[in-house]
C-alpha positions in Angstrom: 14.2 -50.5 26.3 16.0 -49.4 29.4 18.6 -50.9 31.6 16.9 -54.3 31.7 17.3 -54.6 28.0 21.0 -53.8 28.0 21.6 -56.3 30.9 19.9 -59.0 28.9 21.7 -57.9 25.7 25.2 -58.1 27.2 24.6 -61.4 28.9 23.2 -63.2 25.9 25.7 -61.5 23.6 28.6 -62.8 25.6 27.2 -66.3 25.7 26.4 -66.3 21.9 29.8 -64.8 21.2 31.6 -67.6 23.0 29.4 -70.2 21.3 29.9 -68.6 17.9 33.6 -68.4 18.4 33.8 -72.0 19.4 31.7 -73.2 16.5 33.6 -71.0 14.0 36.9 -72.3 15.2 35.7 -75.9 14.8 34.4 -75.2 11.3 37.6 -73.5 10.3 39.7 -76.3 11.6 37.5 -78.8 9.8 37.8 -77.0 6.5 41.5 -76.7 7.0 41.7 -80.5 7.5 39.7 -81.2 4.4 41.9 -78.8 2.4 45.0 -80.5 3.7 43.6 -84.0 2.8 43.0 -82.9 -0.8 46.1 -80.9 -1.4 48.8 -81.7 1.1 52.0 -79.6 1.3 54.6 -80.6 -1.2 52.3 -83.0 -3.1 49.8 -81.4 -5.5 47.5 -84.5 -5.5 47.4 -85.1 -1.7 47.6 -88.3 0.2 44.8 -90.1 -1.7 46.5 -89.5 -5.0 49.8 -90.8 -3.5 48.2 -94.0 -2.4 46.6 -94.5 -5.8 49.8 -93.9 -7.6 51.7 -96.3 -5.3 49.1 -99.0 -6.0 49.1 -98.4 -9.7 53.0 -98.6 -9.7 52.9 -102.0 -8.0 50.3 -103.3 -10.4 52.4 -102.2 -13.5 55.6 -103.5 -12.1 54.2 -106.9 -11.2 51.4 -107.6 -13.6 52.0 -105.3 -16.6 49.5 -103.4 -18.6 46.9 -106.1 -18.7 46.5 -106.2 -14.9 46.5 -102.4 -14.9 43.5 -102.4 -17.3 41.6 -104.7 -15.0 42.4 -102.5 -12.0 41.4 -99.4 -13.9 38.1 -101.0 -14.8 37.3 -101.7 -11.1 38.4 -98.2 -10.0 36.3 -96.6 -12.7 33.2 -98.2 -11.1 34.1 -97.2 -7.5 32.1 -94.1 -6.3 34.2 -91.2 -5.2 37.5 -92.6 -6.5 40.1 -90.4 -8.1 40.6 -90.5 -11.9 43.8 -92.3 -13.0 45.3 -92.0 -16.5 48.0 -94.4 -17.6 49.8 -92.7 -20.6 52.4 -94.3 -22.9 55.3 -92.3 -24.4 52.9 -91.1 -27.2 50.5 -89.6 -24.6 47.8 -92.2 -25.3 45.7 -93.6 -22.4 45.4 -97.4 -21.9 41.6 -97.1 -22.3 42.0 -94.6 -25.2 40.2 -92.0 -23.0 40.6 -88.4 -24.2 42.8 -86.3 -21.9 41.2 -83.2 -20.3 42.5 -79.9 -21.6 44.7 -79.1 -18.6 46.3 -82.6 -18.7 47.0 -82.1 -22.5 48.6 -78.8 -21.7 50.6 -80.3 -18.9 51.7 -83.2 -21.2 52.8 -80.8 -23.8 54.7 -78.7 -21.3 56.1 -81.8 -19.7 55.1 -80.7 -16.2 52.0 -82.3 -14.6 52.4 -80.2 -11.5 50.6 -77.4 -13.3 47.3 -79.3 -12.6 46.0 -78.2 -9.2 44.1 -81.4 -8.6 46.5 -83.9 -10.2 49.7 -85.8 -9.5 52.0 -87.7 -11.8 54.6 -90.4 -11.7 56.9 -92.2 -14.2 56.8 -96.0 -14.0 58.4 -98.9 -16.0 56.0 -101.9 -16.3 57.0 -105.6 -16.1 57.2 -105.8 -19.9 59.7 -103.0 -20.1 57.2 -100.4 -21.4 57.4 -97.0 -19.6 54.2 -95.3 -18.6 53.3 -92.0 -17.0 50.7 -92.3 -14.2 48.5 -89.2 -13.8 45.9 -89.1 -10.9 43.3 -86.3 -10.7 40.2 -85.7 -8.7 37.8 -84.0 -11.2 36.0 -87.0 -12.6 34.4 -87.4 -16.0 31.1 -85.6 -16.6 28.2 -87.2 -14.7 30.5 -88.6 -12.0 32.3 -85.5 -10.8 32.5 -84.9 -7.1 30.6 -81.9 -5.8 32.5 -78.6 -5.7 34.3 -78.0 -2.4 32.5 -75.6 -0.1 34.4 -72.4 0.6 35.7 -71.9 4.1 33.2 -69.6 6.0 34.5 -66.2 7.0 35.0 -65.7 10.8 32.8 -62.6 10.6 29.8 -64.5 9.5 29.1 -66.4 12.8 29.9 -63.2 14.8 27.4 -61.2 12.7 24.8 -63.9 13.1 25.4 -64.0 16.8 25.1 -60.3 17.1 21.8 -60.2 15.2 20.4 -63.2 17.1 21.3 -61.7 20.5 19.8 -58.3 19.6 16.5 -59.9 18.6 16.4 -62.2 21.6 17.4 -59.5 24.0 14.8 -57.2 22.6 12.1 -59.8 22.9 13.1 -60.7 26.5 13.2 -57.1 27.5 9.8 -56.4 26.0 8.4 -59.5 27.7 9.8 -58.5 31.1 9.3 -54.8 30.9 5.7 -54.8 29.7 4.1 -55.9 33.0 6.6 -53.7 34.9 5.4 -50.7 32.9 1.8 -51.7 33.6 2.6 -51.9 37.3 4.4 -48.6 37.2 1.4 -46.9 35.5 -1.0 -48.5 38.1 1.1 -47.3 41.0 1.1 -43.8 39.6 -2.7 -44.0 39.1 -3.2 -45.2 42.7 -0.9 -42.4 44.0 -3.1 -39.9 42.1 -6.1 -41.3 44.0 -7.6 -43.6 41.3 -8.0 -46.6 43.6 -10.1 -48.5 41.1 -7.0 -49.1 39.0 -6.3 -52.8 38.4 -3.4 -54.4 36.4 -4.6 -58.0 36.1 -6.3 -57.5 32.8 -3.1 -56.2 31.2 -1.2 -59.3 32.4 -3.1 -61.6 30.2 -2.4 -65.3 30.7 1.0 -64.9 32.3 1.9 -67.4 35.0 5.0 -66.2 36.6 6.3 -64.0 39.4 5.3 -60.8 37.7 1.8 -62.0 37.3 1.7 -62.9 41.0 3.0 -59.4 41.8 0.2 -58.0 39.7 -2.4 -60.0 41.5 -1.0 -58.9 44.9 -1.1 -55.3 43.7 -4.8 -55.7 42.7 -5.5 -57.1 46.2 -3.7 -54.2 47.8 -5.5 -51.7 45.7 -8.8 -53.3 46.5 -8.1 -53.2 50.2 -7.0 -49.6 50.0 -10.2 -48.7 48.1 -12.3 -50.5 50.7 -10.5 -48.8 53.6 -10.8 -45.4 52.1 -14.4 -45.8 51.3 -14.9 -47.2 54.8 -13.2 -44.2 56.3 -15.2 -41.8 54.2 -18.4 -43.5 55.2 -17.4 -43.6 58.8 -16.6 -39.9 58.8 -20.0 -39.2 57.2 -21.8 -41.4 59.7 -20.0 -39.9 62.7 -20.8 -36.4 61.6 -24.4 -37.4 61.1 -24.7 -39.1 64.4 -23.0 -36.2 66.2 -25.1 -33.6 64.5 -28.4 -34.8 66.0 -27.6 -34.7 69.7 -25.7 -31.4 69.2 -28.8 -29.9 67.5 -30.9 -31.1 70.4 -28.5 -29.5 72.8 -28.6 -26.2 71.0 -32.4 -26.4 71.0 -32.6 -27.1 74.7 -30.2 -24.2 75.5 -32.3 -21.9 73.3 -35.5 -23.1 75.0 -34.0 -22.4 78.5 -33.1 -18.9 77.5 -36.6 -18.2 76.1 -38.4 -19.8 79.0 -36.5 -19.9 82.2 -39.4 -21.5 83.9 -38.6 -24.8 82.1 -35.0 -24.7 83.2 -35.1 -28.0 85.1 -36.7 -29.8 82.1 -34.1 -28.4 79.6 -31.2 -29.3 82.0 -32.5 -32.8 82.1 -32.6 -32.9 78.3 -29.1 -31.4 78.1 -27.8 -34.1 80.5 -29.4 -36.9 78.5 -27.9 -35.7 75.2 -24.5 -35.3 76.9 -24.7 -38.9 78.1 -25.5 -40.0 74.5 -22.6 -38.0 73.2 -20.3 -39.5 75.8 -21.4 -43.0 74.9 -21.0 -42.4 71.2 -17.5 -40.9 71.6 -16.5 -43.8 73.8 -17.6 -46.3 71.3 -15.8 -44.5 68.5 -12.6 -44.4 70.5 -13.0 -48.2 71.2 -13.6 -48.8 67.5 -10.6 -46.6 66.5 -8.3 -48.4 68.9 -9.4 -51.8 67.7 -8.9 -50.9 64.0 -5.5 -49.5 64.8 -4.5 -52.7 66.6 -3.8 -51.0 69.9 -4.0 -53.5 72.8 -6.4 -52.7 75.6 -4.1 -54.0 78.3 -2.1 -57.1 79.4 -3.9 -60.4 78.9 -5.6 -62.0 81.9 -6.7 -65.6 82.4 -10.4 -65.9 82.9 -13.1 -68.6 82.7 -14.9 -67.9 79.4 -17.9 -70.0 80.3 -18.4 -68.1 83.5 -18.0 -64.8 81.6 -20.6 -65.6 79.1 -23.0 -66.8 81.8 -22.6 -63.6 83.7 -23.3 -61.5 80.5 -26.4 -63.6 79.7 -27.7 -63.2 83.3 -27.3 -59.4 83.2 -28.9 -59.2 79.8 -31.8 -61.4 80.8 -32.5 -59.2 83.9 -32.7 -56.1 81.7 -34.7 -57.9 78.9 -37.3 -59.2 81.4 -38.6 -55.6 81.8 -39.7 -55.6 78.1 -41.2 -59.1 78.0 -38.2 -60.9 76.7 -35.8 -63.5 78.1 -32.2 -64.8 77.7 -31.5 -68.5 78.2 -27.9 -69.6 78.7 -26.6 -73.1 78.0 -23.1 -74.2 78.9 -21.1 -76.0 81.6 -17.6 -76.9 82.5 -14.6 -74.5 82.6 -12.7 -73.0 79.7 -9.8 -70.9 80.9 -7.8 -68.7 78.5 -5.5 -65.7 78.6 -7.4 -62.9 76.8 -8.1 -59.2 76.8 -10.8 -59.6 79.4 -12.6 -56.2 79.1 -12.4 -56.3 75.3 -13.8 -59.8 74.9 -16.4 -59.1 77.6 -17.6 -56.1 75.6 -17.7 -58.1 72.4 -19.9 -60.9 73.8 -22.1 -58.3 75.6 -22.7 -56.3 72.5 -23.8 -59.5 70.6 -26.1 -60.7 73.4 -27.7 -57.2 74.1 -28.2 -56.7 70.4 -30.1 -60.0 70.2 -32.2 -59.1 73.3 -33.0 -55.8 71.7 -34.3 -57.3 68.4 -35.9 -60.5 69.5 -39.7 -60.5 69.4 -41.7 -59.8 72.6 -42.5 -63.0 74.4 -39.5 -64.9 72.9 -36.1 -65.8 74.4 -32.6 -65.3 73.2 -30.6 -68.6 73.3 -26.9 -68.3 74.3 -24.8 -71.5 74.0 -21.2 -71.6 75.1 -19.0 -74.7 74.6 -15.4 -75.9 74.0 -14.4 -77.1 70.6 -12.2 -80.1 70.3 -11.1 -80.1 66.7 -9.6 -77.6 66.2 -9.3 -76.7 69.8 -11.2 -73.5 70.5 -14.2 -71.8 72.2 -17.5 -71.0 70.6 -20.5 -68.9 71.6 -23.7 -69.1 69.6 -26.4 -66.3 70.2 -29.8 -66.9 68.5 -32.8 -64.7 68.6 -36.3 -64.7 67.2 -36.3 -61.2 65.7 -36.9 -60.0 62.1 -33.6 -61.3 60.9 -31.4 -59.7 58.2 -31.5 -59.8 54.4 -29.0 -62.2 53.0 -27.1 -59.4 51.3 -26.7 -57.6 54.6 -25.2 -60.4 56.7 -21.7 -59.0 56.3 -22.7 -55.3 56.2 -24.2 -55.5 59.7 -20.6 -55.7 61.1 -19.7 -52.3 59.5 -19.8 -49.2 61.7 -23.1 -47.3 61.7 -24.8 -49.8 59.5 -28.4 -50.6 60.4 -30.7 -52.8 58.4 -33.8 -51.4 56.8 -36.1 -53.4 59.1 -34.3 -52.1 62.2 -34.4 -48.3 61.6 -36.8 -47.7 64.4 -34.6 -49.0 67.2 -32.2 -47.0 69.3 -28.4 -47.3 69.0 -25.6 -46.1 66.8 -24.8 -49.3 64.8 -21.4 -49.7 66.4 -22.0 -52.7 68.7 -21.5 -55.5 66.2 -18.6 -53.6 64.5 -16.8 -53.3 67.8 -17.6 -57.0 68.6 -16.1 -58.3 65.3 -12.9 -56.3 65.6 -12.5 -57.3 69.2 -12.9 -61.0 68.3 -10.5 -60.5 65.3 -7.9 -59.0 67.7 -8.0 -62.4 69.5 -7.6 -64.4 66.2 -11.2 -65.4 66.2 -14.2 -65.0 63.8 -17.7 -63.5 64.2 -20.3 -64.7 61.7 -24.0 -64.3 61.2 -26.7 -66.3 59.5 -30.5 -66.3 59.4 -32.2 -69.0 61.4 -34.8 -71.3 59.9 -38.2 -70.0 61.0 -37.0 -66.4 61.5 -34.4 -64.7 63.6 -30.6 -64.2 63.5 -27.9 -66.5 64.7 -24.4 -65.0 65.5 -21.5 -67.4 66.1 -18.4 -66.2 67.9 -15.4 -68.6 67.7 -12.0 -68.2 69.4 -8.9 -70.4 69.1 -7.4 -71.6 72.3 
C-alpha cells in the first residue's frame, strides 16, 4: 500500500465523512423531534396527552360520566392510543381499573407531575362531580408501545465511515496496485535481459486500461525479443558469410607466396573474392539502411509499368543463357512518386530470384497491373521452381535465410529481405505462396 492507497483513502474518507455527518445529523434531528413530541417542554405528557385531556374535559363537562365511559371504551380499543384514567375524589377509576404503582404514588403525594410519561388535569363534570384526568403512555400489559430507541451517538456513524473507507480503500488500492506491481516486475525483468517475460497471465480476466497496458507491454516485449534474436542471428550469419571469402583470400595469398608461378591465377581469385565481399557489404549496408528507416533520396515520379518491363527484359536476357525465360504481361501507365532506385532493386531482386530457381526450360511470369479498389499497384512474379515449404513462406524474407532445397545455389539470402523492407518503406506488402502444380508466387503490392 503506497501513495495510491492513501490517495484513495483520503478521497473516499472525505466523501464518507460528509455522507455520515449528513445522515447522523438527520437521525439526530429526527430523534429530537420524536422526543419533543412525546415530552414537550413545560408539559410532561406532551401534545398528544394535552389533546386527549382537552377532549376528555369536553366530554365530562357536556355528557357527564356516562359519556366518558363510552369514550374510554372506544379509546381503549384504538391501537397506539394513550392510556387515560378518570379518578374520583377517592382515587377510583371509572372502569375500576387498578392504578399503576407510579400513579398510586403520585396520587398519594398529590403531584402527578412525578410521572415522566403522564399528565393530569382536574375537571368538574356536568353532574357536579369532580374528577381527576390522568393520561399516560405506557399501556397495559400486552398493549404497551415498544420502548423508545435511544438516540445514536455521533461517534457511531463516524467510526463506521472510518472502517468502511479503510476497507474500501485497501481493496481498491490492492485492485489497482496488483497489475502495476506485475508490470513493474516485468519491466525489471526485461531490463535484466529476460525478454521472454510476459504479464498477461498475471492480469487474469481484467478488462480495463491496465489490462490493455499489459497486452501492449507483451507485444512490445515480443517485438524486442524478435528484434534481438534477429540481430543475433544476423550477426552470426554475417560473420559466417564473411569468414568464407576471407578464408579463400588468405589461402590465395598463401598460395601466391608458395608458388609465384601461379601469381596470375591467385590474383584473379583474390579479385573475385574481393568482388563478392564488396557485394555482400553493399547488400548489408542497404539492409541496415532500410531497417533503420533512412531514406535513400528524394522521391521521383516514374512509370511503374515501364520499370517492371525493363527489369523483366534484363532478367530474361540473362536467364536465356541458362535455358530459362522471363515473360512480362502489363500495359498502360502507372505513374507514382517513389524511391526509384530502392523500388527498382526490390522488384529486380524478386524477378532475378525467380529466374534463378525456376526449372530449366520453364519461364518466369511477371504480371504488372493497376488495382482499382483500393487504388494501388501490383506485381506478381511466378516461377516453376522447387517452391518453399509452407512453414518457410515467411522465413524466406529474413536475412541470410535459405530454404533446405535451395542450399546448392549461389547468393547470400539477402535479396528477398531487402525487397520486403524496400516495399515496406513505401507502405506496401510483399507476400509469397506456393503455386498449384509447383513453384513459388511472390506478390508485391503498393498503395498509390
